[in-house]
Structures are given as C-alpha cells and as structure tokens.
N, C-alpha and C positions, 0 to 999 in steps of 0.2 A: 206219546200219549202214550203209544204199549208197554212202553218202559212202567211206569207208573199203575196201567190198567196191571200190570206182568202183578209189581204190587200189595196191589190191593187188593187183586185174586189168594196172593199166598198171606197175606197177611190176616183176611178174613173166612182163610182156611174154604173162600169158592171150588169145588168143585163143577169145572169147567173145561167142556173138553179145547177147546182153548180163547186168546182175550175176547177171538171174531165170534166164538159163540153167541145168534143176537137170546138173551136173556131171553126172551117166552120161548125160547128151549129146556131152561131149568130145568132145576125143579121149583118145588117149592122154593122153598129151608132154604137154599141155591139164591133162590128169587129175594131171601128177606137180607142175610150175609149181604146183596152183593150193591143191594140200595144200600145201608144199614154203614157199605165200603164210603160208596157214596159223598155220606153223609157225614159220616167219621171223618173225614181222611185226614181236611184239617180244622182249621177256627172254625169253631161257631159259635153266633151270638145271641140265637132263640133254634131247638133242637124240639121238635114236635114230636113225636111218640108214640105209637103205638101197639099196645101187643105184641115189642122187640125182640118176645122170645120167643112169641109164644112155636109151639114145638118144631125145637131148636133141644139137639145134643144136651146130655153137664155141661158139654167140658166148650161150648159156642154160647150156652148160657154163662156161664162166669163169662169168655173174654166183655162179649155185646155187656152187660150188667158192667162191670171195667171201663170199657169204653164210653159209654156212657155217663159215670161216672169223673175221670181224667174235662168231662165238657164240662159242666159242674162248677169242681173244681180248676176249672181255666177260667170259667167265670161266665159259664151261655147261664141262663133260666129251658133250665126243660119241661116238656107237661107230660108230663108219664098221663099217656092214659093207658089203662089192662081190666083183667079180673080181678088177676092177680096180688094173690092179700102177699102173698113172702112177694114178688118181685115191688111191689109199691112200696111197701112195707122196707125193702133192703135198700132202696135209691129216691126214699121219696125226703123232705126234708116236713112237708104239707102235706097233707092227706079234705082231699073233696071227695065227700061220698053223692053220687050222684041218683036220686030214685022219683019213676015214676016223671021224666024230665023235668024233676028240680033237684037243682043246693041240696040238701037236707042239713049236713052234716059238715064245720069244719074244724083243723086242731095241724095242732102240726105232732107229727109222729108219734114226739120223743112227748106226750102229754098222752097219748092215746093206746087202746089196744086191743087184741082184732074184735074181738065181742064188743065194745061197743063200733064197730067200724062196722061192725057185721051183720048188727039194732041194725042200725042205717042201712044195709045198707039191701036191709031182705023189706024195710020199710017200718019198721018199729017205731016211729022216734018220744 
C-alpha cells in the first residue's frame, strides 16, 4: 500500500512530507490532488467531478484534464460540474446549463458557443 501511495503522490505531484501525513494536514490544492489521485488511479465506470481544477497551477490543470479525458476515452461516463467555461468546453461532449435550479439549455459542445451558453447561464433564455 505504501508503494502505491508513493506512486500516486509522485504521479499527481502531491506535496506532502510522507505517505503517512493525514490528508487534513495538506493544503487545499494538495488535498484536491490526493483525492483525484485516488479516484483516477484505476479504471473508472462513472466519474463525477466538481470544479476539478479550481485553484491549481497551470501545469496541474493540464495534467488533471488529461487524466479526466483518459478515463472518458476508456469508456467512463463523466459528469463534470464546473463554473469554468473553458474547462467545460475543453472536457465536455455535451453541455447543460442550470439557472435558478432548472436545466434551461442542453447542446452538444460542437453545436453551441460561448455567447449562447453565457446567455443561458445568466438566465436570459
């Protein structure tokens, strides 16, 4: 288990003093990396991620997005919840916009654009 922990710490660049450090003692970004390491370390059937790259540095964002796409390409169903439109457009095949508690727009990413999505995000149908 320690060998696997060290591999995941290295692969996901989790900054920790040792594999024995409690997750609660890590910084927010490192907790995020550790959770993603756990969830993305094997084959996944369903992956639900909310703001997976929030607060991470540019290199980490690229790595995490790549790992999410790897799971999708392996056949996992991925539900991405995000307020980051760039993240949504980069990672999604379809986009659904929720405003005031209801889904008010659904489209394939290839068939929509930022202006349309933004309009629905603001509640202007």
